[in-house]
C-alpha positions as CSV (number, residue, x, y, z in Angstrom):
1,X,0.0,0.0,0.0
2,X,2.8,2.4,0.8
3,X,4.3,1.8,-2.6
4,X,1.1,2.8,-4.3
5,X,0.9,6.0,-2.3
6,X,4.6,6.8,-3.0
7,X,3.9,6.3,-6.7
8,X,1.0,8.7,-6.6
9,X,3.0,11.3,-4.8
10,X,6.0,11.0,-7.2
11,X,3.6,11.1,-10.2
12,X,2.1,14.3,-9.0
13,X,5.5,15.8,-8.4
14,X,6.7,14.7,-11.8
15,X,3.5,16.3,-13.4
16,X,4.2,19.6,-11.6
17,X,7.9,19.5,-12.7
18,X,7.1,18.8,-16.3
19,X,4.5,21.6,-16.5
20,X,6.8,24.0,-14.7
21,X,9.7,23.2,-17.2
22,X,7.4,23.6,-20.2
23,X,6.3,27.0,-19.0
24,X,9.9,28.1,-18.4
25,X,11.0,26.9,-21.9
26,X,7.9,28.5,-23.4
27,X,6.7,25.2,-24.8
28,X,3.0,24.1,-25.0
29,X,2.0,22.7,-21.6
30,X,1.0,19.0,-21.6
31,X,-2.2,18.1,-19.7
32,X,-1.7,17.0,-16.1
33,X,-3.6,13.8,-16.7
34,X,-1.4,12.8,-19.7
35,X,1.8,13.4,-17.8
36,X,0.4,11.3,-14.9
37,X,-0.6,8.4,-17.1
38,X,2.7,8.3,-19.0
39,X,4.7,8.5,-15.7
40,X,2.7,5.7,-14.1
41,X,3.1,3.5,-17.2
42,X,6.8,4.0,-17.3
43,X,7.2,3.2,-13.6
44,X,5.1,0.1,-13.9
45,X,7.0,-1.0,-16.9
46,X,10.4,-0.6,-15.1
47,X,9.0,-2.4,-12.1
48,X,7.8,-5.3,-14.3
49,X,11.3,-5.6,-15.8
50,X,12.8,-5.7,-12.3
51,X,10.6,-8.7,-11.4
52,X,12.2,-11.0,-14.0
């Protein structure tokens, strides 16, 4: 359970950082949900590889 909560917190932090960097570099801001989904998928894929 703690791992899921940690993943959610890190995903929210990553979403904030990506949006902040996009604003600083004057790039179009990605949607918060799209950043969260991509981040969670990447983390789950890496976690799945580590199980092998």
